[in-house]
C-alpha positions as CSV (number, residue, x, y, z in Angstrom):
1,M,0.0,0.0,0.0
2,A,1.6,3.3,-1.1
3,P,1.6,6.2,1.3
4,Q,-1.4,8.5,1.1
5,P,-0.9,12.1,0.3
6,I,-1.4,14.6,3.1
7,D,-4.4,16.5,2.1
8,D,-6.3,17.6,5.1
9,D,-7.6,21.0,4.2
10,H,-4.6,22.5,5.6
11,V,-5.0,20.9,9.1
12,V,-2.0,21.5,11.2
13,Y,-1.4,18.6,13.4
14,E,0.1,19.2,16.9
15,H,1.4,15.7,17.4
16,H,2.5,12.8,15.3
17,V,2.2,9.2,16.6
18,A,3.8,6.3,14.8
19,A,2.1,2.8,15.5
20,L,4.1,-0.3,14.5
21,A,2.1,-3.4,14.1
22,F,3.3,-7.0,14.4
23,P,2.1,-8.2,10.8
24,F,1.4,-11.9,11.7
25,S,-1.5,-13.8,13.1
26,T,-4.3,-11.4,14.1
27,H,-2.1,-8.7,15.8
28,A,-2.5,-5.9,13.2
29,S,-6.3,-5.6,13.5
30,P,-6.6,-4.9,17.3
31,T,-3.5,-2.5,17.0
32,L,-5.5,-0.6,14.3
33,A,-8.7,-0.8,16.5
34,L,-6.8,1.2,19.4
35,I,-5.3,3.7,16.8
36,R,-8.8,4.4,15.4
37,R,-10.1,5.0,18.9
38,L,-7.2,7.4,19.7
39,A,-7.6,9.1,16.3
40,A,-11.3,9.7,16.9
41,A,-10.5,11.1,20.4
42,S,-7.5,13.2,19.4
43,P,-8.3,14.9,15.9
44,N,-5.4,17.2,16.3
45,T,-2.9,14.2,16.3
46,L,-1.6,12.6,13.2
47,F,-1.3,8.7,13.4
48,S,0.9,6.9,11.0
49,F,0.2,3.2,11.0
50,F,3.0,0.6,9.7
51,S,2.8,-2.9,8.7
52,T,3.9,-5.1,5.8
53,S,2.2,-4.6,2.5
54,Q,0.6,-8.0,2.7
55,S,-0.8,-7.2,6.2
56,N,-2.0,-3.8,5.1
57,N,-3.6,-5.0,1.9
58,S,-5.5,-7.5,3.9
59,L,-6.4,-5.1,6.7
60,F,-7.6,-2.3,4.4
61,S,-9.0,-4.3,1.6
62,N,-12.5,-3.1,2.4
63,T,-12.0,-0.3,4.8
64,N,-9.4,2.1,3.5
65,T,-11.9,4.6,2.4
66,N,-13.4,4.7,5.9
67,L,-10.2,5.7,7.6
68,P,-10.3,9.0,9.6
69,R,-8.4,11.7,7.9
70,N,-5.7,11.7,10.7
71,I,-4.7,8.1,10.1
72,K,-2.1,7.5,7.4
73,V,-0.9,4.0,6.4
74,F,2.6,3.1,5.4
75,D,4.2,-0.2,4.4
76,V,7.4,-1.7,6.0
77,A,9.5,-4.3,4.2
78,D,8.8,-7.8,5.3
79,G,12.5,-8.8,5.4
80,V,12.4,-11.5,2.8
81,P,15.4,-11.0,0.5
82,D,14.7,-10.7,-3.3
83,G,14.8,-14.2,-4.8
84,Y,14.6,-16.0,-1.5
85,V,13.2,-19.5,-1.6
86,F,11.5,-20.6,1.6
87,A,12.8,-23.8,3.0
88,G,9.5,-24.6,4.8
89,K,10.9,-24.1,8.4
90,P,8.4,-23.2,11.2
91,Q,8.0,-19.5,11.6
92,E,10.6,-18.9,8.8
93,D,8.7,-15.7,7.6
94,I,8.6,-14.3,11.2
95,E,12.4,-15.0,11.6
96,L,13.2,-13.1,8.5
97,F,10.9,-10.3,9.5
98,M,12.2,-9.8,13.0
99,K,15.9,-10.0,11.8
100,A,15.4,-7.0,9.5
101,A,12.6,-5.2,11.4
102,P,14.7,-2.7,13.4
103,H,16.4,-1.4,10.2
104,N,13.3,-1.7,8.0
105,F,11.0,0.2,10.5
106,T,13.7,2.9,10.8
107,T,13.8,3.3,7.1
108,S,9.9,3.5,6.9
109,L,9.7,5.9,9.8
110,D,12.3,8.3,8.1
111,A,10.2,8.1,4.9
112,C,7.1,8.9,6.8
113,V,8.5,12.0,8.4
114,A,9.8,13.2,5.1
115,H,6.4,12.5,3.5
116,T,4.3,14.1,6.2
117,G,6.7,16.8,7.1
118,K,5.9,16.3,10.7
119,R,8.4,14.9,13.2
120,L,7.4,12.0,15.4
121,T,6.3,12.7,19.0
122,C,5.4,9.3,20.3
123,L,5.9,5.6,19.3
124,I,3.3,2.9,19.9
125,T,4.4,-0.6,19.0
126,D,3.2,-4.0,19.4
127,A,4.9,-5.4,22.5
128,F,6.4,-8.1,20.4
129,L,8.5,-5.4,18.7
130,W,10.9,-5.1,21.7
131,F,13.3,-3.0,19.7
132,G,10.7,-0.2,20.0
133,A,12.6,0.7,23.2
134,H,15.7,1.6,21.2
135,L,13.8,3.2,18.3
136,A,12.0,5.6,20.8
137,H,15.3,6.3,22.6
138,D,17.0,7.4,19.4
139,L,13.9,9.4,18.4
140,G,13.7,11.1,21.8
141,V,10.0,10.1,22.1
142,P,7.9,8.1,24.5
143,W,7.7,4.3,23.9
144,L,4.2,2.9,24.5
145,P,4.3,-1.0,23.8
146,L,0.8,-2.7,23.4
147,W,0.3,-6.1,24.8
148,L,-2.7,-7.7,23.1
149,S,-3.1,-10.7,25.4
150,G,-3.9,-11.0,29.1
151,L,-2.1,-9.8,32.2
152,N,-1.5,-13.5,33.2
153,S,0.6,-14.3,30.2
154,L,2.3,-10.9,30.4
155,S,3.3,-11.6,33.9
156,L,4.9,-14.9,32.9
157,H,7.0,-13.2,30.2
158,V,8.1,-10.4,32.6
159,H,9.1,-13.2,35.3
160,T,10.7,-15.4,32.7
161,D,14.3,-15.1,34.2
162,L,12.9,-15.9,37.6
163,L,11.1,-19.0,36.4
164,R,14.2,-20.2,34.5
165,H,16.3,-19.7,37.7
166,T,14.0,-21.4,40.1
167,I,12.4,-24.2,37.9
168,G,15.2,-24.6,35.4
169,T,15.1,-25.2,31.5
170,Q,15.7,-28.9,31.4
171,S,13.1,-31.6,31.0
172,I,9.8,-31.0,32.8
173,A,9.0,-34.7,32.7
174,G,7.1,-35.6,36.0
175,L,6.8,-31.9,36.9
176,E,4.0,-30.9,34.6
177,N,1.3,-30.6,37.3
178,E,3.6,-28.8,39.8
179,L,2.5,-25.3,40.6
180,I,5.0,-22.7,39.4
181,T,4.6,-20.8,42.8
182,K,6.1,-23.8,44.6
183,N,9.5,-22.3,43.4
184,A,8.7,-18.8,42.1
185,N,6.8,-16.2,44.1
186,I,4.8,-14.5,41.3
187,P,1.7,-12.7,42.6
188,G,-1.6,-13.9,41.1
189,M,-0.1,-17.2,39.7
190,S,-1.1,-19.5,42.5
191,K,-3.1,-21.7,40.2
192,V,-0.7,-21.9,37.2
193,R,1.1,-25.3,36.7
194,I,4.3,-25.7,34.8
195,K,2.5,-27.3,31.9
196,D,0.4,-24.2,31.6
197,L,3.4,-22.0,30.7
198,P,3.8,-20.8,27.0
199,E,6.4,-22.6,25.0
200,G,9.8,-20.9,25.2
201,V,9.5,-19.8,28.8
202,I,11.2,-22.8,30.4
203,F,10.5,-25.6,28.0
204,G,10.3,-26.0,24.3
205,N,12.7,-24.4,21.9
206,L,14.3,-21.6,23.9
207,D,16.1,-20.4,20.7
208,S,13.0,-20.0,18.6
209,V,12.2,-16.6,17.2
210,F,9.2,-16.4,19.5
211,S,11.1,-17.4,22.7
212,R,13.9,-14.9,22.0
213,M,11.4,-12.2,21.0
214,L,9.3,-12.6,24.1
215,H,12.3,-12.9,26.4
216,Q,13.7,-9.7,25.2
217,M,10.3,-8.0,25.5
218,G,10.0,-9.0,29.0
219,Q,13.4,-7.6,29.8
220,L,12.7,-4.3,28.1
221,L,9.1,-3.5,29.1
222,P,10.1,-1.9,32.4
223,R,11.9,0.8,30.2
224,A,8.7,1.8,28.5
225,N,7.1,5.0,29.4
226,A,3.8,3.1,29.7
227,V,2.7,-0.4,28.9
228,L,-0.8,-0.7,27.2
229,V,-2.9,-3.8,27.6
230,N,-6.1,-5.0,26.0
231,S,-7.6,-6.0,29.3
232,F,-9.3,-4.4,32.4
233,E,-7.9,-4.1,35.9
234,E,-10.7,-5.7,37.7
235,L,-10.2,-9.0,35.8
236,D,-7.2,-9.7,38.1
237,I,-6.3,-7.1,40.7
238,T,-3.4,-9.0,42.1
239,V,-1.5,-9.5,38.8
240,T,-2.4,-5.8,37.9
241,N,-0.8,-4.5,41.0
242,D,2.3,-6.6,40.7
243,L,2.9,-5.4,37.1
244,K,2.2,-1.8,38.2
245,S,5.2,-2.2,40.6
246,K,7.3,-3.5,37.6
247,F,6.5,-0.9,35.0
248,N,6.7,2.9,34.9
249,K,3.0,2.9,34.0
250,L,0.5,0.2,33.3
251,L,-2.6,1.2,31.3
252,N,-5.3,-1.4,30.9
253,V,-7.4,0.2,28.1
254,G,-9.6,-2.8,27.1
255,P,-11.5,-4.8,26.4
256,F,-11.2,-3.4,22.9
257,N,-14.3,-5.1,21.8
258,L,-16.4,-3.4,24.6
259,A,-14.4,-0.1,24.6
260,A,-15.2,0.4,20.9
261,A,-18.9,-0.2,21.6
262,A,-18.8,2.5,24.3
263,S,-17.0,4.9,21.8
264,P,-18.5,6.8,18.9
265,P,-19.6,4.2,16.3
266,L,-17.0,3.0,13.8
267,P,-17.8,2.6,10.1
268,E,-20.3,-0.3,9.4
269,A,-17.7,-2.3,7.6
270,L,-15.7,-2.6,10.8
271,T,-18.5,-3.1,13.3
272,A,-21.0,-5.5,11.8
273,A,-20.3,-8.1,9.2
274,D,-23.3,-9.1,7.0
275,D,-24.8,-12.4,7.9
276,V,-23.4,-13.8,4.7
277,T,-23.6,-17.5,5.9
278,G,-27.2,-17.1,7.4
279,C,-25.9,-18.3,10.8
280,L,-27.4,-15.4,12.7
281,S,-30.9,-16.1,11.1
282,W,-30.3,-19.8,12.0
283,L,-29.7,-18.8,15.7
284,D,-32.8,-16.7,15.6
285,K,-34.9,-19.8,14.9
286,Q,-33.6,-21.7,18.0
287,K,-36.5,-21.7,20.5
288,A,-34.5,-22.3,23.7
289,A,-32.2,-19.8,25.3
290,S,-28.6,-20.9,25.9
291,S,-29.1,-24.1,24.1
292,V,-26.7,-23.8,21.3
293,V,-23.0,-25.1,21.3
294,Y,-20.8,-22.7,19.2
295,V,-17.5,-24.1,18.0
296,S,-14.6,-22.1,16.7
297,F,-10.8,-22.4,16.9
298,G,-9.8,-19.0,15.6
299,S,-7.8,-18.2,12.6
300,V,-4.5,-19.9,13.4
301,A,-5.1,-23.1,15.5
302,R,-5.8,-26.3,13.6
303,P,-7.0,-29.4,15.6
304,P,-5.7,-32.7,14.3
305,E,-8.3,-34.6,12.2
306,K,-8.8,-37.2,14.8
307,E,-10.1,-34.5,17.1
308,L,-12.3,-32.9,14.5
309,M,-13.9,-36.3,13.9
310,A,-14.5,-36.6,17.7
311,M,-16.1,-33.2,17.6
312,A,-18.4,-34.1,14.8
313,Q,-19.3,-37.5,16.4
314,A,-20.1,-35.8,19.8
315,L,-22.2,-33.0,18.2
316,E,-24.3,-35.7,16.4
317,A,-24.6,-38.1,19.2
318,S,-25.5,-35.5,21.9
319,G,-28.3,-34.1,19.8
320,V,-27.5,-30.5,21.0
321,P,-28.1,-27.8,18.5
322,F,-24.7,-26.5,17.2
323,L,-23.1,-23.8,15.0
324,W,-19.6,-24.7,14.0
325,S,-17.3,-22.2,12.2
326,L,-15.0,-24.6,10.3
327,K,-12.8,-23.6,7.4
328,D,-13.3,-25.5,4.2
329,S,-9.6,-26.3,4.2
330,F,-10.1,-28.4,7.5
331,K,-12.7,-30.6,5.9
332,T,-12.0,-34.2,4.8
333,P,-14.3,-36.5,2.9
334,L,-14.9,-38.6,6.2
335,L,-15.4,-35.4,8.2
336,N,-17.9,-34.1,5.5
337,E,-19.8,-37.4,5.7
338,L,-20.2,-37.0,9.5
339,L,-21.2,-33.4,9.3
340,V,-23.9,-34.2,6.7
341,K,-25.3,-36.8,9.1
342,A,-25.5,-34.2,11.9
343,S,-28.9,-32.6,11.1
344,N,-29.0,-30.8,14.5
345,G,-26.7,-28.0,13.6
346,M,-25.1,-25.7,11.0
347,V,-21.4,-25.6,9.7
348,V,-20.2,-22.4,8.2
349,P,-16.7,-21.3,6.8
350,W,-16.8,-18.2,8.9
351,A,-19.1,-16.5,11.5
352,P,-19.4,-13.0,12.9
353,Q,-18.1,-14.2,16.3
354,P,-19.0,-11.3,18.6
355,R,-22.5,-11.2,17.4
356,V,-22.8,-15.0,17.7
357,L,-21.6,-14.9,21.3
358,A,-24.1,-12.1,22.1
359,H,-27.0,-14.2,20.7
360,A,-29.4,-15.4,23.5
361,S,-29.5,-18.9,22.0
362,V,-25.8,-19.6,22.5
363,G,-25.0,-21.4,25.7
364,A,-21.5,-22.8,25.3
365,F,-18.4,-21.9,23.3
366,V,-15.9,-24.5,22.3
367,T,-12.7,-22.5,21.9
368,H,-8.9,-22.5,21.5
369,C,-8.9,-19.9,24.3
370,G,-7.1,-17.2,22.4
371,W,-7.2,-13.9,24.3
372,S,-9.6,-12.1,21.8
373,S,-12.0,-15.0,21.9
374,L,-11.9,-15.0,25.6
375,L,-12.8,-11.3,25.8
376,E,-15.6,-11.8,23.2
377,T,-17.2,-14.6,25.2
378,I,-16.9,-12.5,28.4
379,A,-18.8,-9.7,26.6
380,G,-21.5,-12.4,25.4
381,G,-21.8,-14.0,28.9
382,V,-21.2,-17.5,27.5
383,P,-19.3,-20.3,29.4
384,M,-16.4,-22.0,27.6
385,I,-15.2,-25.4,26.8
386,C,-11.5,-24.9,26.2
387,R,-9.1,-26.8,24.1
388,P,-5.8,-24.8,24.2
389,F,-3.1,-25.4,21.5
390,F,-0.1,-23.1,22.1
391,G,1.2,-19.8,23.4
392,D,-0.9,-18.1,26.0
393,Q,-3.9,-20.3,25.4
394,R,-3.0,-22.8,28.1
395,V,-2.6,-20.3,30.9
396,N,-5.8,-18.5,29.6
397,A,-7.7,-21.8,29.9
398,R,-6.3,-22.4,33.4
399,T,-7.6,-18.9,34.3
400,V,-11.0,-19.7,32.9
401,E,-11.5,-22.9,34.7
402,D,-9.7,-22.5,38.0
403,V,-9.5,-18.8,38.7
404,L,-12.6,-17.2,37.1
405,E,-14.6,-20.5,37.0
406,I,-16.3,-19.5,33.8
407,G,-15.6,-22.7,31.8
408,V,-13.9,-26.1,31.6
409,T,-10.8,-27.3,29.9
410,V,-10.9,-30.7,28.1
411,E,-9.1,-33.6,30.0
412,D,-5.6,-34.2,28.8
413,G,-5.9,-31.3,26.3
414,V,-7.6,-33.5,23.6
415,F,-11.1,-33.8,22.2
416,T,-12.8,-37.2,22.6
417,K,-16.3,-38.0,21.7
418,H,-17.5,-39.0,25.1
419,G,-15.5,-36.3,26.8
420,L,-17.2,-33.6,24.8
421,I,-20.8,-35.1,25.3
422,K,-19.9,-34.9,29.0
423,Y,-18.8,-31.3,28.8
424,F,-21.8,-30.2,26.7
425,D,-24.1,-31.7,29.4
426,Q,-22.1,-30.0,32.2
427,V,-22.1,-26.5,30.6
428,L,-25.7,-26.5,29.2
429,S,-27.7,-28.6,31.7
430,Q,-26.0,-29.2,35.0
431,Q,-25.5,-27.1,38.1
432,R,-21.9,-26.5,37.3
433,G,-22.9,-24.8,34.0
434,K,-25.5,-22.6,35.9
435,K,-22.7,-21.5,38.3
436,M,-20.4,-20.8,35.3
437,R,-23.1,-18.6,33.7
438,G,-23.5,-16.7,36.9
439,N,-19.7,-16.1,37.2
440,I,-19.3,-15.1,33.6
441,N,-22.2,-12.5,33.9
442,T,-20.5,-11.1,37.0
443,V,-17.2,-10.8,35.0
444,K,-19.1,-9.3,32.0
445,L,-20.5,-6.6,34.2
446,L,-17.0,-5.7,35.6
447,A,-15.8,-5.5,31.9
448,Q,-18.8,-3.2,30.9
449,Q,-18.2,-1.0,33.9
450,S,-14.5,-0.6,33.1
451,V,-15.3,1.1,29.8
452,E,-17.9,3.4,31.1
453,P,-16.9,7.1,31.4
454,K,-15.8,6.6,35.1
455,G,-14.5,3.1,34.7
456,S,-10.8,2.1,35.0
457,S,-10.2,1.5,31.4
458,A,-11.9,4.7,30.4
459,Q,-9.8,6.7,32.8
460,N,-6.6,4.9,31.5
461,F,-7.6,5.8,27.9
462,K,-7.8,9.4,29.0
463,L,-4.4,9.2,30.6
464,L,-3.1,7.6,27.4
465,L,-4.4,10.6,25.4
466,D,-2.6,12.9,27.9
467,V,0.6,11.0,27.3
468,I,0.2,11.2,23.6
469,S,-0.4,15.0,23.8
470,G,2.5,15.6,26.1
471,S,0.3,17.0,28.9
472,T,1.2,14.1,31.1
473,K,4.8,13.0,31.4
474,V,5.6,9.4,32.2
């Protein structure tokens, strides 16, 4: 995407914020969501948004014309050398990007300043882009890293050195169910087991691009002027207070999905997808409230075929009405055959998840337990059946089941037909499910209150605006 010309009817911007996105997975979209909120609240500030051309083309394919006039979009090189042939190694594209990213972002920032004629006054980066600390120092501007997951996983990355020192980095065989607080005093982590940790903290490939990236991030975040988080303080006061003691400033400014709803409306293209698959109409026809099982594993996680088969068998055998958002690429002939037999539900290649979870007929959400999905199901008040795959998903699932008590995690981390039938019954019909619904509605209320004008996240957002404008020094 080529830089847009500056044509703002001679608007003179008082400040210029650069926002650097991590262009993989789903990171760029929530980063843009925050920048849109900031741009709407601070029309005298110019926001320059940076990501790779592939990421930007995907992100703005349908929404570019709806961008506020004070947001400009710039491409950053993806780090793939000309003529490079991919070897098929895991995370190869991320490795290439991160290796070249400090230089490439510097080049793009320089070009942006030359293009806009406005020097930078603040730097917001995805927290994964740890080198933002050095870029901001060189530019002489505040660095505001944005953590897009929960406080629980952020705490683990901040305490990585402590965990490696007290637990070690050798085999965890036989120690999987041991609580991490047996050796490491980390406030708010009393329920977390060693096996709940993200890969690359103490086990797995500690030399992977993600392990190195997150380790460096955890070491550099205390240097940030303020750390921004897509969460709300009331979700975990203990972890919030601990991280406040580690950082210059911690600003929970989420949940983004609820904060956006509490702000001036965004363009229709960003707020409500058309019901192109008819799934919302199908939900409207379900007579019983909280009766439908909604199944979705996000845009990255891919369950093994054996587990997809178990899911299809459980949905058919249980007879519960279900809506399954399943990519066509996941379907095999045998799975298709099972799905055709299951007449009690609907399978779609995509669903407008926030609207599905807000529907009165939905009573359970089978999820990979990614952070965005967790926040969306809290907003909908729907208990979860968690099957985590990687990264922060395991500690999120542990929080869901054992801290907040708003869901269950599948036994041994694997879908089985009979296990799923049991969980459907627990969540939809049994007393445990009723308790989960009560708990999640309590958390939902706290989340809603946090984004109200006097709520904690709304107040933190105002402070963030003050930091950007320079009226508050951090």
